[in-house]
C-alpha positions in Angstrom: -261.1 -24.0 -1.4 -260.2 -27.7 -1.7 -261.1 -30.6 1.0 -262.5 -29.9 4.1 -263.4 -31.7 7.3 -263.2 -32.8 11.3 -260.5 -34.6 12.8 -262.8 -37.2 14.1 -263.3 -38.5 10.5 -260.1 -37.8 9.2 -256.2 -37.6 11.4 -253.5 -35.4 10.0 -251.6 -38.6 8.8 -254.0 -38.9 6.7 -254.1 -35.2 5.7 -250.6 -34.9 5.0 -250.5 -38.3 3.4 -253.2 -37.3 0.8 -251.3 -33.3 0.2 -248.2 -34.9 -0.1 -249.1 -36.9 -2.9 -251.0 -34.6 -4.5 -247.9 -32.6 -5.0 -250.4 -29.7 -3.2 -249.7 -27.0 -2.4 -251.5 -24.0 0.0 -252.4 -24.0 3.9 -254.0 -26.5 6.3 -255.7 -24.6 8.8 -257.3 -26.7 11.7 -259.5 -23.9 14.1 -260.4 -25.9 17.5 -261.8 -23.3 19.9 -259.5 -20.1 19.6 -257.1 -22.1 18.3 -256.2 -22.2 15.0 -253.2 -23.8 12.9 -251.4 -24.2 9.8 -250.0 -25.4 7.8 -248.3 -24.3 4.5 -247.5 -26.7 1.2 -246.0 -25.8 -1.5 -245.8 -29.0 -4.5 -247.0 -31.8 -0.9 -244.2 -30.3 0.8 -244.2 -29.0 4.3 -242.7 -25.5 4.0 -243.7 -23.8 7.8 -246.8 -23.5 10.2 -248.6 -20.8 12.1 -250.6 -20.9 15.6 -252.4 -18.6 17.9 -251.9 -20.8 20.5 -249.7 -18.4 23.3 -248.5 -21.3 24.4 -246.0 -21.5 21.0 -245.3 -17.9 20.5 -241.8 -17.4 19.9 -241.0 -15.6 23.8 -242.1 -18.5 25.0 -240.4 -21.0 23.4 -237.0 -19.1 23.8 -238.0 -19.1 26.9 -238.9 -22.8 27.1 -235.6 -24.0 25.6 -233.4 -21.9 28.0 -232.2 -19.4 25.3 -233.5 -16.6 27.0 -234.9 -15.4 30.8 -238.1 -13.5 31.5 -236.0 -10.2 31.8 -234.9 -10.4 28.9 -238.5 -11.6 27.2 -240.2 -8.5 28.5 -237.2 -6.3 27.5 -237.6 -7.4 24.2 -241.1 -7.3 24.1 -241.9 -3.7 24.8 -239.3 -2.7 22.8 -241.2 -4.2 20.2 -244.3 -2.8 21.8 -242.8 0.7 21.7 -240.6 0.7 17.9 -242.2 -2.5 16.2 -240.4 -5.2 14.5 -240.1 -9.1 15.2 -239.1 -10.1 18.4 -236.8 -12.3 16.7 -234.6 -9.7 14.7 -235.6 -7.5 18.5 -233.4 -10.1 20.5 -230.9 -10.2 18.0 -230.1 -6.2 17.2 -229.8 -6.2 20.9 -227.4 -8.6 21.1 -229.0 -11.2 23.7 -229.5 -13.6 21.5 -227.7 -14.6 17.8 -229.5 -15.4 14.4 -228.6 -18.6 14.6 -230.2 -19.6 17.9 -233.6 -17.6 16.5 -233.3 -19.4 13.4 -232.7 -22.9 15.6 -235.7 -22.1 17.7 -238.2 -20.8 14.6 -237.3 -24.8 13.0 -238.1 -26.3 16.3 -241.3 -24.2 16.2 -242.6 -24.5 13.2 -242.7 -28.8 13.8 -243.8 -28.7 17.0 -247.1 -26.8 15.9 -247.7 -29.5 13.4 -246.3 -31.7 16.4 -249.1 -31.0 18.5 -252.1 -31.3 15.9 -251.2 -35.0 15.9 -252.8 -34.8 19.4 -256.3 -33.1 18.6 -258.4 -35.7 18.1 -261.3 -33.3 17.3 -261.1 -30.1 15.4 -262.1 -28.5 11.9 -260.1 -28.7 9.0 -260.3 -27.1 5.5 -257.6 -26.6 2.3 -257.5 -23.3 1.0 -255.4 -24.0 -2.3 -252.7 -21.7 -3.4 -253.3 -19.6 -0.6 -249.6 -18.1 0.3 -248.3 -17.6 3.3 -248.2 -14.6 5.5 -245.4 -11.7 5.0 -243.6 -12.7 8.0 -243.4 -16.5 7.3 -240.2 -18.9 8.4 -239.4 -21.1 5.5 -238.3 -25.0 6.1 -238.8 -28.0 3.3 -239.1 -31.0 5.1 -241.0 -33.9 3.7 -244.5 -35.2 5.0 -243.5 -39.3 5.7 -240.6 -38.0 8.4 -243.5 -35.0 10.3 -246.2 -38.3 9.8 -243.6 -41.2 11.4 -242.1 -38.2 14.0 -245.6 -37.3 14.8 -247.4 -40.8 15.0 -243.8 -41.7 17.9 -245.4 -38.9 20.1 -249.2 -40.4 20.1 -247.3 -43.7 21.3 -245.2 -42.0 23.3 -247.7 -39.4 24.6 -250.2 -42.8 25.7 -247.3 -44.1 27.4 -246.9 -40.9 29.3 -250.7 -40.1 30.1 -250.5 -44.5 32.2 -248.2 -43.4 34.2 -249.4 -39.2 34.5 -253.0 -39.7 34.0 -254.0 -36.1 35.2 -252.1 -32.3 34.2 -253.0 -31.8 38.1 -250.3 -34.3 39.2 -248.2 -33.1 41.0 -244.7 -34.6 41.7 -241.8 -34.4 43.9 -239.1 -36.5 45.2 -239.0 -39.0 47.9 -236.7 -39.3 50.7 -233.5 -40.6 50.5 -233.6 -40.9 46.0 -230.1 -39.7 46.0 -229.0 -42.9 47.8 -230.5 -44.7 44.9 -228.7 -43.7 42.0 -225.5 -45.3 40.8 -223.4 -42.0 41.4 -220.4 -41.4 42.8 -220.9 -39.8 46.9 -219.2 -36.3 45.4 -222.1 -36.7 42.9 -225.2 -37.5 44.8 -224.2 -34.5 48.3 -223.9 -32.2 44.5 -227.7 -33.4 44.0 -229.1 -33.2 46.7 -227.5 -29.7 47.6 -229.0 -28.9 44.1 -232.7 -30.2 45.4 -232.7 -28.2 48.6 
């Protein structure tokens, strides 16, 4: 085991910079309540991540990005329960998605798992030197500096978002006459009004 500590004393940016500068290989593990996230490194490069957070499961992200709908996910999960295998491979085999579409969402998922860590203020972390990635691993290669820049940008955007919408319980709705304020043709405003209804 390498370094360990808490994000309240060493943040994600500093950790990633330290591992990149030291050209570390292994797995950086984060624990917060029941959520566990892992970032895998090879010679200082990020090569992937893993999470047990249900909102970061592949099926949920495929729905989020509009690649599949709920019935397609249920069918794929049913096949997975009955015969095993990975959900992405099942969706490709049943021609619901192409391999390229699955790989694209897996890459996004890998980075989103890491970006979410930038919003964590308190969690335990531990570096496990030379820990290999799991068999079901999806490999990428990205320099931590790029991830740090994107992660810091997301922190700034999250703070701006929270000034406008301070609570997750906030409900948004369109005000009456909202289409008249748009800089669009009458046809487009009518179409948007009909979509809203």
